[in-house]
C-alpha positions as a Markdown table, in Angstrom:
| # | Residue | x | y | z |
|---|---|---|---|---|
| 1 | Met | -3.0 | 15.1 | 1.3 |
| 2 | Leu | 0.8 | 14.5 | 1.2 |
| 3 | Ala | 0.5 | 11.8 | 3.9 |
| 4 | Phe | -2.2 | 10.0 | 1.9 |
| 5 | Val | -0.1 | 10.1 | -1.3 |
| 6 | Ser | 3.0 | 9.0 | 0.6 |
| 7 | Ala | 1.0 | 5.9 | 1.8 |
| 8 | Leu | 0.4 | 4.9 | -1.8 |
| 9 | Val | 3.6 | 6.0 | -3.6 |
| 10 | Pro | 6.8 | 4.8 | -2.0 |
| 11 | Leu | 8.9 | 7.6 | -3.6 |
| 12 | Val | 7.0 | 10.3 | -1.7 |
| 13 | Ser | 8.2 | 10.8 | 1.9 |
| 14 | Ile | 6.1 | 12.2 | 4.6 |
| 15 | Glu | 9.0 | 11.9 | 6.9 |
| 16 | Leu | 11.0 | 14.5 | 5.0 |
| 17 | Ala | 8.1 | 16.9 | 5.0 |
| 18 | Leu | 7.8 | 16.5 | 8.8 |
| 19 | Val | 11.5 | 17.0 | 9.4 |
| 20 | Gly | 11.2 | 20.2 | 7.3 |
| 21 | Ala | 8.3 | 21.4 | 9.4 |
| 22 | Ala | 10.1 | 20.7 | 12.6 |
| 23 | Ala | 13.2 | 22.5 | 11.3 |
| 24 | Thr | 11.2 | 25.7 | 10.8 |
| 25 | Gly | 10.7 | 26.0 | 14.6 |
| 26 | Thr | 7.0 | 25.8 | 14.7 |
| 27 | Ser | 5.2 | 25.4 | 18.1 |
| 28 | Gly | 4.9 | 22.1 | 19.9 |
| 29 | Arg | 1.2 | 22.0 | 19.5 |
| 30 | Leu | 1.4 | 22.5 | 15.8 |
| 31 | Leu | 4.0 | 19.7 | 15.5 |
| 32 | Val | 1.7 | 17.3 | 17.5 |
| 33 | Ala | -1.2 | 18.2 | 15.2 |
| 34 | Gln | 1.0 | 17.6 | 12.1 |
| 35 | Val | 2.0 | 14.1 | 13.5 |
| 36 | Leu | -1.6 | 13.1 | 14.0 |
| 37 | Val | -2.7 | 14.4 | 10.7 |
| 38 | Ala | 0.2 | 12.7 | 8.9 |
| 39 | Ala | -0.5 | 9.4 | 10.7 |
| 40 | Ala | -4.2 | 9.6 | 9.9 |
| 41 | Gly | -3.5 | 10.4 | 6.2 |
| 42 | Gln | -1.1 | 7.5 | 6.1 |
| 43 | Met | -3.6 | 5.1 | 7.6 |
| 44 | Val | -6.4 | 6.1 | 5.2 |
| 45 | Gly | -4.0 | 5.2 | 2.3 |
| 46 | Lys | -2.8 | 2.0 | 4.0 |
| 47 | Ser | -6.4 | 1.0 | 4.5 |
| 48 | Cys | -6.7 | 0.8 | 0.7 |
| 49 | Phe | -3.9 | -1.8 | 0.8 |
| 50 | Phe | -5.7 | -3.5 | 3.7 |
| 51 | Leu | -9.0 | -3.8 | 1.8 |
| 52 | Gly | -7.2 | -4.8 | -1.4 |
| 53 | Gly | -5.4 | -7.6 | 0.5 |
| 54 | Arg | -8.6 | -8.8 | 2.0 |
| 55 | Thr | -10.2 | -9.3 | -1.4 |
| 56 | Val | -7.2 | -10.3 | -3.5 |
| 57 | Phe | -5.8 | -13.0 | -1.2 |
| 58 | Val | -9.3 | -14.5 | -0.5 |
| 59 | His | -10.1 | -14.7 | -4.2 |
| 60 | Ser | -6.7 | -16.1 | -5.1 |
| 61 | Thr | -7.0 | -19.0 | -2.7 |
| 62 | Arg | -10.5 | -19.9 | -3.9 |
| 63 | Arg | -9.5 | -20.4 | -7.5 |
| 64 | Lys | -7.7 | -23.6 | -8.4 |
| 65 | Arg | -4.5 | -23.0 | -10.3 |
| 66 | Pro | -2.5 | -25.7 | -12.0 |
| 67 | Arg | 1.0 | -25.1 | -10.6 |
| 68 | Arg | 2.0 | -22.2 | -8.4 |
| 69 | Ser | 5.5 | -20.7 | -8.0 |
| 70 | Arg | 7.4 | -21.3 | -4.7 |
| 71 | Ser | 6.9 | -17.7 | -3.7 |
| 72 | Ala | 3.2 | -17.9 | -4.2 |
| 73 | Gln | 3.0 | -21.1 | -2.2 |
| 74 | Trp | 5.1 | -19.6 | 0.6 |
| 75 | Leu | 2.9 | -16.5 | 0.7 |
| 76 | Glu | -0.3 | -18.6 | 0.8 |
| 77 | Arg | 1.2 | -20.6 | 3.7 |
| 78 | Leu | 2.2 | -17.4 | 5.5 |
| 79 | Val | -1.3 | -16.0 | 5.1 |
| 80 | Ala | -3.0 | -19.2 | 6.3 |
| 81 | Arg | -0.7 | -19.6 | 9.3 |
| 82 | Ala | -1.1 | -16.0 | 10.5 |
| 83 | Ala | -4.8 | -15.9 | 9.9 |
| 84 | Gly | -5.3 | -18.1 | 13.0 |
| 85 | Arg | -3.0 | -15.9 | 15.2 |
| 86 | Arg | -4.6 | -12.5 | 15.5 |
| 87 | Arg | -2.3 | -11.4 | 18.3 |
| 88 | Ala | 0.7 | -12.1 | 16.2 |
| 89 | Ala | -0.8 | -10.3 | 13.2 |
| 90 | Ala | -1.7 | -7.3 | 15.4 |
| 91 | Val | 1.9 | -7.2 | 16.8 |
| 92 | Thr | 3.3 | -7.4 | 13.3 |
| 93 | Val | 1.1 | -4.5 | 12.2 |
| 94 | Phe | 2.2 | -2.4 | 15.1 |
| 95 | Val | 5.9 | -3.1 | 14.7 |
| 96 | Ser | 5.8 | -2.5 | 11.0 |
| 97 | Ala | 4.0 | 0.8 | 11.5 |
| 98 | Val | 6.6 | 2.0 | 13.9 |
| 99 | Thr | 9.8 | 0.6 | 12.2 |
| 100 | Gly | 8.8 | 0.1 | 8.6 |
| 101 | Leu | 10.2 | -3.4 | 8.8 |
| 102 | Pro | 8.7 | -5.4 | 7.2 |
| 103 | Pro | 7.4 | -2.8 | 4.7 |
| 104 | Phe | 4.2 | -1.4 | 6.0 |
| 105 | Ala | 2.5 | -1.5 | 2.6 |
| 106 | Leu | 3.1 | -5.3 | 2.4 |
| 107 | Val | 2.0 | -5.8 | 6.1 |
| 108 | Ser | -1.2 | -3.7 | 5.4 |
| 109 | Ala | -2.2 | -6.0 | 2.6 |
| 110 | Leu | -1.4 | -9.1 | 4.6 |
| 111 | Ala | -3.4 | -7.8 | 7.5 |
| 112 | Gly | -6.4 | -7.8 | 5.3 |
| 113 | Ala | -5.7 | -11.3 | 4.3 |
| 114 | Trp | -5.2 | -12.2 | 8.0 |
| 115 | Arg | -8.8 | -11.1 | 8.6 |
| 116 | Leu | -7.8 | -8.5 | 11.1 |
| 117 | Arg | -10.7 | -6.1 | 11.7 |
| 118 | Leu | -10.4 | -2.8 | 9.9 |
| 119 | Pro | -10.8 | -0.7 | 13.1 |
| 120 | Ser | -8.1 | -2.7 | 14.9 |
| 121 | Phe | -5.8 | -2.4 | 11.9 |
| 122 | Phe | -6.5 | 1.4 | 11.7 |
| 123 | Ala | -6.0 | 1.9 | 15.5 |
| 124 | Leu | -2.7 | -0.1 | 15.7 |
| 125 | Gly | -1.4 | 1.6 | 12.6 |
| 126 | Leu | -2.4 | 5.0 | 13.7 |
| 127 | Val | -0.6 | 4.6 | 17.1 |
| 128 | Gly | 2.4 | 3.1 | 15.4 |
| 129 | Arg | 2.7 | 5.7 | 12.7 |
| 130 | Ser | 2.2 | 8.5 | 15.3 |
| 131 | Ala | 5.1 | 7.1 | 17.3 |
| 132 | Arg | 7.2 | 6.9 | 14.2 |
| 133 | Phe | 6.5 | 10.4 | 13.1 |
| 134 | Ala | 7.0 | 11.8 | 16.6 |
| 135 | Gly | 10.4 | 10.2 | 16.6 |
| 136 | Val | 11.1 | 11.7 | 13.2 |
| 137 | Leu | 10.3 | 15.1 | 14.5 |
| 138 | Leu | 12.8 | 14.7 | 17.3 |
| 139 | Val | 15.7 | 14.4 | 14.8 |
| 140 | Pro | 16.1 | 18.1 | 14.2 |
| 141 | Gln | 16.1 | 18.6 | 18.0 |
| 142 | Val | 19.1 | 16.3 | 18.5 |
| 143 | Pro | 22.4 | 18.2 | 18.9 |
| 144 | Gly | 24.8 | 17.5 | 16.1 |
| 145 | Trp | 22.2 | 16.6 | 13.4 |
């Protein structure tokens, strides 16, 4: 549940909860299970951004508006350019899921606009988030931390 909430609310950190769990000295199997559950919870939450991006960006480009701001024009060009490059969109989703740069919430919404398939988005994000959370769990294991 915390992972789902942290996917929607940026002030809630699943990473801190995982570090706390790792610091308690729980078994390796339990930590792996926590990583997978946290990644799955995050991806369920980020899928909401994905589905929202799919509908919002599509509807905003269909309507004619008088004059758009520069940022809106830039975003529309970015969405249109990336929509034709699924591999680039998939790589962006994976890199963002692992690193958080660009912010994964933004990339999740854009991935919906880029017309990535939901199962592909979910799988790429799940693997990326799992790698990120596994890395976070290694922090308490590093000497001197």
